[in-house]
C-alpha positions as CSV (number, residue, x, y, z in Angstrom):
1,X,-28.0,53.5,-51.3
2,X,-25.6,50.3,-51.3
3,X,-23.0,52.3,-49.8
4,X,-25.4,53.7,-47.2
5,X,-26.3,50.2,-46.0
6,X,-22.7,49.2,-45.9
7,X,-21.1,51.9,-44.0
8,X,-24.6,51.4,-41.4
9,X,-24.0,47.8,-41.7
10,X,-19.8,48.1,-40.8
11,X,-21.2,50.5,-37.9
12,X,-22.9,48.4,-36.4
13,X,-20.4,45.5,-36.3
14,X,-17.9,47.6,-35.0
15,X,-20.3,48.6,-32.0
16,X,-21.2,45.0,-31.5
17,X,-17.6,44.3,-31.2
18,X,-16.7,46.9,-28.8
19,X,-20.0,45.9,-26.5
20,X,-18.5,42.2,-26.7
21,X,-15.3,43.7,-24.7
22,X,-17.2,45.2,-21.8
23,X,-17.5,43.7,-18.4
24,X,-20.8,43.8,-16.4
25,X,-21.3,42.4,-13.3
26,X,-24.3,42.6,-10.4
27,X,-23.3,42.7,-6.7
28,X,-25.5,41.8,-4.0
29,X,-25.3,41.9,-0.2
30,X,-27.1,42.0,3.3
31,X,-26.0,44.5,5.7
32,X,-26.1,45.0,9.6
33,X,-25.4,48.5,11.5
34,X,-25.1,48.4,15.4
35,X,-23.9,51.3,17.5
36,X,-24.8,54.0,19.7
37,X,-27.2,56.4,19.7
38,X,-28.4,59.6,21.6
39,X,-31.2,62.1,20.6
40,X,-30.9,65.7,21.5
41,X,-33.9,67.6,22.6
42,X,-33.5,71.2,23.6
43,X,-36.5,71.3,26.3
44,X,-35.0,68.3,28.5
45,X,-31.3,69.7,27.7
46,X,-32.4,73.3,29.8
47,X,-34.4,71.2,32.2
48,X,-32.0,70.2,35.7
49,X,-34.5,66.9,36.3
50,X,-33.7,65.1,32.9
51,X,-30.3,63.6,31.7
52,X,-29.4,62.1,28.6
53,X,-28.0,58.1,28.3
54,X,-26.4,56.6,25.6
55,X,-28.2,53.8,24.1
56,X,-27.7,51.1,21.3
57,X,-29.3,51.1,18.1
58,X,-29.7,48.7,15.5
59,X,-30.3,48.8,11.2
60,X,-30.9,46.1,9.0
61,X,-30.8,46.5,4.9
62,X,-29.3,45.5,1.5
63,X,-27.3,46.7,-1.3
64,X,-27.4,46.1,-5.1
65,X,-24.7,47.1,-7.2
66,X,-24.7,47.3,-11.2
67,X,-21.3,47.7,-12.4
68,X,-19.5,47.7,-15.8
69,X,-16.3,48.5,-16.7
70,X,-14.6,50.6,-14.5
71,X,-17.7,52.0,-13.6
72,X,-20.7,51.4,-11.5
73,X,-23.9,52.4,-9.5
74,X,-25.0,51.0,-6.1
75,X,-28.1,51.3,-3.9
76,X,-27.9,51.2,-0.2
77,X,-30.7,50.5,2.2
78,X,-30.7,50.7,5.8
79,X,-34.0,50.3,7.6
80,X,-34.4,50.6,11.6
81,X,-35.0,52.7,14.3
82,X,-33.0,55.5,16.4
83,X,-33.1,55.5,20.2
84,X,-32.8,58.3,22.8
85,X,-32.9,57.4,26.5
86,X,-33.7,60.4,28.7
87,X,-32.7,59.6,32.6
88,X,-34.5,61.1,35.5
89,X,-32.6,62.9,37.8
90,X,-34.9,64.8,40.2
91,X,-35.3,64.3,44.0
92,X,-38.2,61.8,43.7
93,X,-36.8,60.1,41.1
94,X,-38.7,58.1,38.2
95,X,-38.4,55.9,35.3
96,X,-36.5,56.4,32.4
97,X,-37.8,57.1,28.9
98,X,-37.0,56.1,26.0
99,X,-37.9,57.4,22.7
100,X,-37.6,55.4,19.0
101,X,-37.9,57.3,16.0
102,X,-38.0,55.1,13.3
103,X,-35.4,55.9,9.9
104,X,-34.9,54.9,6.3
105,X,-31.7,55.6,4.7
106,X,-31.3,55.1,1.0
107,X,-28.0,56.1,-0.4
108,X,-27.3,56.1,-4.3
109,X,-23.6,55.3,-4.9
110,X,-21.5,55.8,-8.0
111,X,-18.6,53.6,-8.0
112,X,-15.4,54.2,-9.9
113,X,-13.1,51.0,-10.1
114,X,-10.2,52.7,-11.5
115,X,-9.8,54.8,-8.0
116,X,-11.0,51.5,-5.8
117,X,-13.8,53.2,-4.4
118,X,-17.3,54.7,-4.0
119,X,-18.0,58.6,-4.3
């Protein structure tokens, strides 16, 4: 019984010494995405009285990363809306129509620092 306890104590001590050498850090950040957006609609694509127009779109979000030694996991979330603008090209004219679609993007990324990147 004493040998078993001694073996358990040595194994626990060895594991604790190895755990002391582990690097651990957290990283957080805010994100903003701005760019061009366009939505496709088959009904409008076939109609000669309507045309597509490229419009701008913005998203906001953040990230949280948990890293240890050479590995890590990062969770990124972006919230905003996609927009599509349709232009009336008929003879009578008319106003343009803008469509907004709310969107939420959540990414779970694995990080391997030995290769200096995310996968």
